[in-house]
Each structure stands twice: as structure tokens, then as C-alpha cells.
C-alpha positions as CSV (number, residue, x, y, z in Angstrom):
1,M,0.0,0.0,0.0
2,C,2.9,2.4,0.8
3,N,4.5,1.8,-2.6
4,Y,1.1,2.4,-4.2
5,L,0.8,5.8,-2.7
6,K,4.4,6.7,-3.5
7,R,3.7,6.2,-7.1
8,S,0.7,8.5,-6.7
9,Y,2.9,11.2,-5.2
10,L,5.3,11.0,-8.1
11,S,2.6,11.4,-10.6
12,A,1.4,14.5,-8.8
13,F,4.8,16.1,-8.6
14,L,5.3,15.8,-12.3
15,L,2.0,17.7,-12.9
16,I,2.5,20.5,-10.4
17,S,4.4,22.8,-12.7
18,T,1.5,23.0,-15.2
19,L,-1.6,22.4,-13.2
20,G,-3.0,24.5,-10.4
21,T,-5.3,22.1,-8.5
22,I,-5.7,18.5,-9.6
23,T,-7.4,15.4,-8.3
24,L,-6.3,11.9,-9.2
25,A,-8.3,8.7,-8.7
26,Y,-7.0,5.2,-8.4
27,F,-8.9,2.0,-8.2
28,T,-8.0,-1.5,-7.2
29,Y,-9.9,-4.4,-5.8
30,I,-9.4,-6.9,-3.1
31,E,-10.9,-10.3,-3.5
32,N,-13.0,-10.8,-0.3
33,P,-16.1,-12.8,-1.3
34,V,-19.3,-11.7,0.5
35,W,-22.7,-13.4,0.5
36,G,-25.7,-11.2,-0.4
37,Q,-29.1,-11.2,1.2
38,L,-31.4,-14.3,0.6
39,R,-34.4,-13.2,-1.4
40,R,-37.6,-15.0,-2.5
41,I,-38.2,-13.9,-6.1
42,S,-41.4,-15.8,-6.9
43,S,-44.7,-14.5,-5.5
44,D,-45.4,-15.1,-1.9
45,T,-48.8,-16.6,-2.9
46,T,-47.3,-18.9,-5.5
47,M,-47.4,-22.6,-4.5
48,G,-46.1,-24.1,-7.8
49,A,-42.9,-22.3,-8.8
50,Q,-40.1,-24.7,-9.7
51,Y,-37.1,-25.5,-11.9
52,P,-35.5,-22.1,-12.1
53,T,-32.8,-21.0,-14.6
54,I,-30.7,-18.0,-14.5
55,S,-28.5,-15.8,-16.8
56,A,-26.6,-12.6,-16.3
57,E,-25.0,-9.8,-18.3
58,D,-23.2,-6.8,-17.0
59,N,-25.1,-5.9,-13.8
60,T,-28.5,-7.3,-14.8
61,I,-29.8,-10.7,-13.6
62,Y,-32.4,-12.7,-15.5
63,C,-34.3,-15.5,-13.8
64,A,-37.0,-17.7,-15.3
65,W,-39.0,-20.6,-13.9
66,E,-42.0,-22.9,-14.4
67,E,-45.1,-22.0,-12.4
68,F,-48.2,-24.2,-11.9
69,N,-51.4,-22.2,-11.4
70,G,-53.8,-25.0,-10.5
71,E,-54.6,-25.9,-14.1
72,N,-51.4,-25.7,-16.1
73,S,-47.8,-24.6,-16.0
74,D,-46.5,-21.4,-17.6
75,I,-43.0,-19.8,-17.8
76,Y,-42.3,-16.6,-15.8
77,L,-39.4,-14.2,-15.9
78,R,-38.0,-11.6,-13.5
79,T,-35.0,-9.3,-13.9
80,F,-32.8,-7.5,-11.4
81,N,-31.0,-4.2,-12.6
82,S,-28.7,-4.0,-9.6
83,K,-31.3,-1.9,-7.7
84,S,-34.6,-3.7,-7.8
85,W,-36.4,-6.7,-9.1
86,S,-38.9,-6.2,-11.9
87,P,-42.5,-7.6,-11.6
88,S,-42.8,-11.3,-12.7
89,Q,-43.9,-11.6,-16.4
90,Q,-45.4,-14.6,-18.1
91,I,-43.4,-15.2,-21.3
92,S,-45.0,-18.4,-22.5
93,G,-48.2,-18.4,-24.6
94,D,-51.3,-20.2,-23.3
95,Y,-53.3,-21.2,-26.3
96,R,-55.0,-24.4,-25.3
97,N,-54.6,-24.4,-21.5
98,E,-51.4,-26.4,-22.1
99,S,-48.4,-26.7,-19.8
100,Q,-44.9,-25.5,-20.3
101,H,-41.9,-27.2,-18.7
102,R,-38.1,-26.9,-18.1
103,V,-37.2,-23.4,-19.3
104,S,-33.7,-22.5,-20.2
105,I,-32.6,-18.9,-21.0
106,D,-29.6,-17.0,-22.2
107,V,-28.9,-13.3,-22.6
108,E,-26.7,-11.3,-25.0
109,N,-26.6,-7.5,-25.5
110,G,-29.7,-7.1,-23.4
111,E,-31.7,-9.5,-25.6
112,I,-33.3,-12.6,-24.0
113,Y,-33.5,-16.0,-25.6
114,G,-35.7,-18.6,-24.1
115,V,-36.6,-22.3,-24.8
116,W,-38.9,-24.7,-23.1
117,A,-41.0,-27.9,-23.6
118,S,-44.7,-27.7,-24.2
119,D,-47.6,-30.1,-24.6
120,R,-49.5,-27.6,-26.8
121,D,-50.8,-30.3,-29.2
122,M,-52.7,-31.8,-26.2
123,V,-51.8,-35.4,-27.4
124,F,-50.7,-37.9,-24.8
125,G,-46.9,-38.4,-25.0
126,D,-46.4,-35.6,-27.5
127,I,-44.2,-32.9,-26.1
128,D,-42.4,-30.3,-28.3
129,I,-39.7,-27.7,-27.9
130,Y,-40.6,-24.0,-28.3
131,Y,-38.4,-20.9,-28.6
132,R,-39.0,-17.2,-28.0
133,H,-36.8,-14.1,-28.3
134,F,-37.0,-10.6,-26.7
135,D,-35.1,-8.1,-28.8
136,G,-34.8,-5.5,-26.0
137,T,-38.2,-3.9,-26.8
138,V,-40.8,-6.6,-27.6
139,W,-41.2,-10.3,-27.4
140,G,-41.4,-12.2,-30.7
141,A,-43.8,-15.0,-31.5
142,E,-43.1,-18.5,-30.1
143,T,-41.5,-20.7,-32.6
144,L,-41.8,-24.5,-32.8
145,I,-38.2,-25.8,-32.9
146,S,-38.4,-29.6,-32.7
147,E,-39.2,-31.8,-35.7
148,D,-41.2,-34.9,-34.9
149,N,-43.6,-37.5,-36.2
150,Y,-46.6,-36.5,-34.2
151,T,-46.2,-38.3,-30.9
152,E,-42.5,-38.1,-30.0
153,W,-41.5,-36.8,-26.5
154,Q,-39.1,-33.8,-26.5
155,G,-37.7,-32.4,-23.2
156,Y,-34.9,-31.0,-21.1
157,P,-34.0,-28.2,-23.6
158,V,-30.9,-26.0,-23.0
159,I,-29.8,-22.9,-24.9
160,S,-26.5,-21.0,-25.5
161,V,-26.2,-17.8,-27.5
162,D,-22.9,-16.8,-29.0
163,N,-22.5,-13.6,-31.2
164,R,-26.3,-13.7,-32.0
165,C,-26.1,-17.4,-33.1
166,I,-28.5,-19.6,-31.2
167,H,-27.6,-23.1,-30.2
168,L,-30.1,-25.5,-28.7
169,A,-29.9,-29.1,-27.4
170,W,-32.6,-31.3,-25.9
171,V,-33.7,-35.0,-25.5
172,R,-35.9,-36.6,-28.2
173,A,-37.6,-39.8,-27.3
174,E,-39.2,-42.1,-29.9
175,N,-41.9,-44.4,-28.4
176,P,-40.6,-43.7,-24.9
177,W,-43.0,-46.1,-23.3
178,E,-41.8,-49.1,-25.3
179,V,-38.6,-51.2,-25.0
180,K,-38.0,-50.6,-28.7
181,G,-38.0,-46.9,-28.0
182,D,-34.9,-44.7,-28.2
183,E,-33.7,-41.4,-26.7
184,D,-31.2,-39.1,-28.4
185,V,-29.7,-35.7,-27.7
186,Q,-30.7,-33.4,-30.5
187,Y,-28.9,-30.2,-31.6
188,K,-30.2,-27.3,-33.7
189,Y,-28.5,-24.1,-34.8
190,F,-29.6,-20.6,-35.9
191,D,-27.0,-18.5,-37.7
192,G,-28.9,-15.3,-37.5
193,V,-30.8,-15.9,-40.7
194,F,-31.8,-19.6,-40.9
195,W,-32.6,-22.4,-38.6
196,Y,-30.6,-25.5,-39.7
197,P,-32.1,-29.0,-39.5
198,E,-31.8,-30.7,-36.1
199,Q,-29.3,-33.5,-35.8
200,A,-28.6,-36.2,-33.3
201,I,-25.4,-35.9,-31.3
202,G,-24.9,-39.3,-29.8
203,T,-24.3,-42.5,-31.8
204,D,-27.0,-45.2,-31.6
205,T,-25.4,-48.6,-30.8
206,T,-27.0,-51.8,-29.5
207,N,-27.4,-52.4,-25.8
208,S,-26.4,-55.9,-24.8
209,F,-28.0,-56.3,-21.4
210,T,-31.1,-58.4,-21.1
211,N,-33.0,-56.9,-18.1
212,K,-35.1,-54.6,-20.3
213,S,-38.2,-52.9,-19.0
214,P,-40.0,-49.8,-20.3
215,N,-39.3,-46.5,-18.5
216,P,-40.1,-43.1,-19.9
217,V,-37.3,-40.7,-20.9
218,F,-34.3,-42.7,-19.8
219,G,-35.0,-46.4,-19.2
220,Y,-33.8,-49.8,-20.5
221,R,-33.6,-49.9,-24.3
222,D,-32.4,-52.0,-27.2
223,K,-30.4,-48.9,-28.3
224,V,-28.1,-46.8,-26.1
225,P,-30.1,-43.9,-24.8
226,Q,-28.7,-40.4,-24.4
227,G,-30.1,-37.7,-22.0
228,W,-29.6,-34.7,-19.8
229,P,-27.6,-32.4,-22.1
230,A,-25.9,-29.2,-21.1
231,I,-24.5,-26.6,-23.5
232,A,-22.1,-23.6,-23.4
233,G,-20.7,-21.4,-26.2
234,E,-17.9,-18.9,-26.7
235,N,-16.2,-17.4,-29.7
236,G,-17.9,-19.7,-32.2
237,K,-17.2,-22.9,-30.4
238,I,-20.1,-24.8,-28.8
239,H,-19.5,-27.4,-26.1
240,I,-22.0,-30.0,-25.2
241,V,-22.1,-32.7,-22.5
242,W,-24.7,-35.4,-21.9
243,V,-25.3,-38.8,-20.3
244,E,-25.2,-42.1,-22.1
245,R,-26.4,-45.4,-20.7
246,Y,-24.9,-48.7,-21.8
247,E,-25.8,-51.9,-20.0
248,N,-26.1,-50.9,-16.3
249,D,-23.6,-48.0,-16.6
250,T,-24.2,-44.3,-17.2
251,D,-21.3,-42.1,-18.3
252,I,-20.7,-38.4,-19.2
253,F,-19.7,-37.6,-22.8
254,Y,-18.4,-34.4,-24.4
255,T,-18.2,-33.0,-27.9
256,Q,-17.6,-29.7,-29.6
257,T,-18.9,-28.0,-32.7
258,N,-18.5,-24.8,-34.7
259,G,-22.1,-25.2,-35.9
260,V,-21.0,-27.2,-38.9
261,S,-18.6,-30.0,-38.0
262,W,-18.2,-32.0,-34.8
263,L,-15.3,-33.3,-32.9
264,P,-15.5,-37.0,-32.0
265,K,-17.2,-37.5,-28.7
266,I,-15.1,-38.5,-25.7
267,E,-16.0,-40.0,-22.4
268,L,-15.2,-37.6,-19.5
269,S,-16.1,-39.8,-16.6
270,K,-13.7,-42.4,-15.6
271,D,-15.0,-45.5,-13.8
272,K,-13.7,-49.0,-13.1
273,E,-17.0,-50.9,-12.9
274,H,-20.7,-50.2,-13.6
275,E,-20.8,-46.9,-11.8
276,M,-23.3,-44.1,-12.4
277,Q,-22.5,-40.6,-13.6
278,L,-25.5,-38.2,-14.0
279,D,-26.5,-34.6,-14.1
280,P,-23.7,-32.9,-16.1
281,A,-23.3,-29.2,-16.3
282,I,-20.9,-27.1,-18.3
283,A,-19.4,-23.5,-18.5
284,V,-16.8,-21.9,-20.7
285,S,-14.7,-18.8,-20.1
286,K,-11.6,-17.5,-22.0
287,G,-11.4,-20.7,-23.9
288,K,-11.3,-23.0,-20.8
289,V,-14.1,-25.6,-20.4
290,H,-15.4,-26.5,-17.0
291,V,-17.6,-29.6,-16.4
292,V,-19.2,-31.0,-13.3
293,W,-21.5,-34.0,-12.7
294,A,-22.8,-36.3,-10.0
295,D,-20.7,-39.4,-9.6
296,K,-21.8,-42.6,-7.8
297,K,-19.2,-44.9,-6.4
298,G,-20.6,-47.6,-4.2
299,N,-23.5,-46.0,-2.3
300,D,-22.1,-42.5,-2.4
301,Y,-22.9,-39.8,-4.9
302,D,-20.4,-36.9,-5.0
303,I,-19.9,-33.9,-7.2
304,V,-16.9,-34.2,-9.6
305,Y,-15.2,-31.4,-11.6
306,R,-13.0,-31.6,-14.6
307,S,-11.6,-28.9,-16.9
308,Y,-10.2,-28.6,-20.4
309,N,-7.6,-25.9,-21.4
310,G,-8.0,-26.4,-25.1
311,V,-5.3,-29.1,-25.3
312,T,-5.7,-31.6,-22.5
313,W,-8.3,-32.5,-19.9
314,G,-7.4,-32.2,-16.2
315,N,-7.9,-34.9,-13.7
316,E,-11.2,-35.5,-11.9
317,I,-11.6,-33.5,-8.7
318,E,-14.2,-34.3,-6.0
319,I,-15.4,-31.0,-4.8
320,S,-18.4,-31.8,-2.6
321,R,-16.2,-32.9,0.3
322,D,-18.5,-35.0,2.5
323,T,-17.6,-37.4,5.2
324,A,-20.0,-40.3,4.6
325,A,-22.1,-41.9,2.0
326,E,-24.3,-38.9,1.5
327,L,-26.2,-37.8,-1.6
328,Q,-25.1,-34.9,-3.7
329,Q,-26.7,-34.3,-7.1
330,R,-27.9,-31.8,-9.7
331,P,-24.8,-29.6,-9.9
332,A,-24.7,-26.3,-11.8
333,I,-21.6,-24.3,-12.7
334,A,-20.7,-20.8,-13.9
335,A,-17.3,-19.3,-14.8
336,I,-15.9,-15.9,-15.4
337,G,-12.2,-15.4,-16.2
338,N,-10.4,-18.0,-14.2
339,K,-13.0,-18.0,-11.4
340,V,-15.5,-20.8,-11.0
341,F,-18.5,-21.4,-8.8
342,V,-20.3,-24.8,-8.4
343,V,-23.6,-25.3,-6.6
344,W,-25.5,-28.5,-6.0
345,E,-28.2,-30.3,-4.1
346,D,-26.9,-31.9,-0.9
347,Y,-28.4,-34.3,1.6
348,R,-25.7,-34.4,4.3
349,E,-28.0,-32.9,6.9
350,G,-30.9,-35.3,6.2
351,D,-32.9,-33.1,3.8
352,A,-32.1,-31.4,0.6
353,D,-30.0,-28.2,0.9
354,I,-28.0,-26.1,-1.5
355,Y,-24.3,-26.1,-1.2
356,G,-21.6,-24.4,-3.2
357,R,-17.9,-24.1,-3.7
358,Y,-15.7,-21.4,-5.1
359,F,-12.5,-21.6,-7.1
360,D,-10.5,-18.4,-7.2
361,G,-8.3,-19.3,-10.1
362,K,-5.7,-21.0,-7.8
363,F,-7.5,-22.8,-5.0
364,W,-10.9,-24.3,-4.2
365,H,-12.4,-22.6,-1.1
366,F,-14.4,-24.3,1.6
367,V,-17.7,-26.0,0.9
368,Q,-20.5,-23.6,2.0
369,K,-24.2,-24.0,2.6
370,L,-26.3,-21.3,0.9
371,N,-29.8,-21.6,2.2
372,I,-31.3,-21.1,5.6
373,D,-33.2,-24.2,6.7
374,A,-35.0,-23.7,10.0
375,E,-38.0,-25.9,9.1
376,M,-36.4,-28.9,7.3
377,K,-37.7,-27.8,4.0
378,S,-36.1,-29.1,0.8
379,Q,-34.1,-26.9,-1.5
380,T,-33.4,-28.4,-4.9
381,H,-32.5,-27.7,-8.5
382,P,-30.0,-24.9,-8.2
383,A,-28.8,-22.8,-11.1
384,V,-25.9,-20.2,-11.2
385,A,-24.7,-17.4,-13.4
386,A,-21.7,-15.1,-13.3
387,T,-21.0,-11.3,-13.6
388,I,-17.7,-9.6,-13.0
389,E,-18.8,-8.7,-9.5
390,A,-20.6,-11.8,-8.3
391,F,-22.0,-15.2,-8.9
392,H,-25.8,-15.4,-8.8
393,V,-27.6,-18.5,-7.5
394,V,-31.3,-19.5,-7.6
395,W,-33.1,-22.6,-6.4
396,M,-36.5,-23.9,-5.6
397,E,-37.9,-24.7,-2.2
398,D,-40.4,-27.5,-1.7
399,S,-41.8,-26.9,-5.2
400,S,-43.4,-23.7,-3.9
401,G,-40.9,-20.8,-4.2
402,I,-37.8,-19.6,-6.1
403,Y,-35.0,-18.1,-4.0
404,Y,-32.0,-16.0,-5.0
405,K,-28.6,-15.3,-3.4
406,S,-25.5,-13.6,-4.7
407,F,-21.8,-14.4,-3.9
408,G,-19.8,-11.2,-4.3
409,L,-16.4,-11.5,-6.0
410,L,-15.0,-8.0,-5.9
411,R,-14.7,-5.3,-3.2
412,W,-13.7,-2.1,-4.9
413,E,-11.2,0.2,-3.1
414,A,-11.3,3.7,-4.5
415,F,-8.4,6.1,-3.6
416,R,-8.8,9.8,-4.4
417,V,-5.9,12.1,-3.7
418,G,-6.5,15.9,-4.1
419,F,-3.7,18.4,-4.5
420,S,-3.8,22.1,-3.8
421,I,-0.9,24.4,-4.7
422,I,-0.2,27.4,-2.4
423,A,2.7,29.9,-3.3
424,T,4.1,32.0,-0.4
425,W,7.2,34.1,-0.7
426,G,8.5,31.9,-3.5
427,T,7.8,28.7,-1.7
428,V,5.5,26.1,-3.2
429,C,3.5,24.1,-0.6
430,V,1.6,20.9,-1.6
431,I,-1.3,20.0,0.6
432,I,-2.5,16.3,0.1
433,I,-6.0,15.2,1.0
434,Y,-6.5,11.4,1.1
435,V,-10.0,9.9,0.8
436,R,-10.8,6.2,0.9
437,E,-14.1,4.8,-0.4
438,K,-15.5,1.3,-0.5
439,K,-18.1,-0.3,-2.8
440,Y,-19.4,-3.8,-2.0
441,P,-21.5,-5.8,-4.4
């Protein structure tokens, strides 16, 4: 700190001969993460708010969720402009009293891009994927994205926007209630002008196990099913992870595309026997890819992290840090620069709570509990987004409310030094006024 001020004095001395009175300002920051206030952002009268998603840009936070009103489910959105939360706004259409499910949003240049599943056709087993865009002024019409043969099930959509190009992934199930059915991860791309045809990411091979029984969405199949995709894009490169089940084993796979060609898929999870890996999540920042998933070894599910620097993949790191065979699942991840924050659903205290862990670019900090749990309520399905000043986390509580909490990254220290020049009998006197200010996120 002393060296810092000495440099300030030197700059002032060089300017004295030409300036009468000057004021210089210097800014630095000290990394001292601080938790913000816990807030409920769904209505206090809402009893069916669930499955939140979050995105952030600059100092604005965007949160969307699915909300059941007693008859059907719709998609709602709220934004936070660093001062206050906007009123909740329904962004899904409601044409036939249908339900909308599993929203995912992304934001770029103040424009909002949303995708969700809907049973708008009102045909049993027929769920489709719809997309909607807010251009900063008005919402456009909802667009049917998925291509199906009338009664296919589409679900778990995710979205990433990169330089106005839109990238979507979701699960498509053909005849999901039959053993002969098949589930694939689909991908679709909009280049700013055209939507390109959807394509399957995984490779369909034959399953060899014999204990087959029908199970919707992700059950035993003749073919290898794929599910639970996650997507992240940066600088024209789109990264996707998903789950594949072969025999009695589920694993995490990864691939990358520029919207045209694909890299060969690789298995990220490393197991020795028929272990279960589920719930992958992905983030990318400055070319580095960060992936987390729930990993079952024996009777214990833990949260595992792995990163890719563009050349090689790092080793698996268990970041949930429990002491017994406790359940951790449904992780979410966000990254900005070299900083990473992971949140997940954790049962170490007997019920479901939200835990998180922060990586500052060099070290993983301690595991922390995010929610306040005085009544043994369940907190589940967390999501996280990043801005330069904070990580922002949302989750659902007992399928009845959406909660938000921020994890501040930066504490700004502002130094203002004022100089006044007084000339007396040929002597120059410099008076220094030192002011210190703080700004906390």
C-alpha cells in the first residue's frame, strides 16, 4: 500500500508545474467474497414455482422458472437491474390451457433468448420444444423448434447464444413407453438468418443387457439412450455434455462443434465398474471448459469437476467434500475469467439443501451451505450465473418458491488524492487530501 501511494505522489509532482489544482483517482480491488441477502423472487402466494434457470449480463440478472397455477404450468421471468427486481412476467403463450416445462434462458446484448418444452398439441406423449426471443423492446412469437412424427417426446431443452447465433440441445424420445424406444440428444442451430435442421449428437449402438423394462425418458432400451444435455458457447465454439447409458452403466460424454462440423465424442467420466454418472453441467470462459457431474461410487454420490484448457483434460476432482455416503446431485456451474462457482443439491443434513464451492483461479475454497433451513424444507434444482462482481444462484424450495442469493467477488477500493498548490514568498507548498471509499456488491 505504501509503494502504491508513493507512485501517486510521483505522478502529482510531475504535474504540479503546469496544473494549479488537480485530483487523481486510483482504483484497485481486493478479493474478499461476501454473501448477499437471501431473497424470495417468486410471488409469496405462488405454490407451484419450480425448476429455475438464470442468466446474467453486466449488472443485470435474468431468472425464469416454471409455475403451476392450478390448471397448467407457464413460464415466468424476472430481472434485477442492480437496484430492484422487476415484476414477474409470463413469457410463454397459453393457447389451449397447455403446460410448459423446463425453461432455459440465455442473454446477449440485453436480448433474452428462451426455450422450453410444451404439450401444446394436447396429445398424450407428444411434447415439443418452443423458442422465444426478446429483442430488447418486444417479445417475438413463439417458434416450434423440434421436428417430430406427431407423438414423440421432447424435453430438457438447453440454450446458448454466441454472437447472435443460437444453439439448442434437448432430448428426443421415440416411443418412450416401449422397450424398442430410443432417446437421443438433438442439436439445432440458428446462424442469425436460418434455422438449420436438427441432428442427433450421440451414436446409436445396440445395448447388450437383457433386463429390459420400459421406462419413460431414460430407461432400458435396445439402443443406447442419451439424455440430460448441457451446453455452453464462446467465440464460435459450442461445447455439449450429456449422459449415455450402456448396459447398467451411465457415463458423461463431451463433444464440440462450430455449428457445422463436430469433434469425435469423448467420455469424460472415468470409472472402473458399472458406476453411475449423471446430471452434467458445463461452463466456458476464456477458452477454458469446466464440467461437473454427480458421480456414484458404491452407495455415495459426489460432485466431480473436470476442466479442459484447449489441449488436455485435467484430472477429476471431487469438490463436494462429504464425510460419509451422503447424496449430492444436480450440480450447476458458472465461470468468469479464471474463477468458477459450483452449486449442487446436498443431503448431508438429512434433507435437501443447496451447497456451493468457489474456485478463485488457484485454490478451491471451503464448501458452503447457501440456504437457511430452519423448518427442514427441501431446497433443490440450483442454477448459477456469473457477472464480473458476483456469482448469482437460484433454487426452488419445496416446489413452492424460487430463491436467490449472490456471492460477491470484488470489493472495490477507491483512492482519491486531491492536491492544492499554495505559493508564499517563492515557496511552493503541496497539501495532500486522502480519501478512501469502498463499494461492496
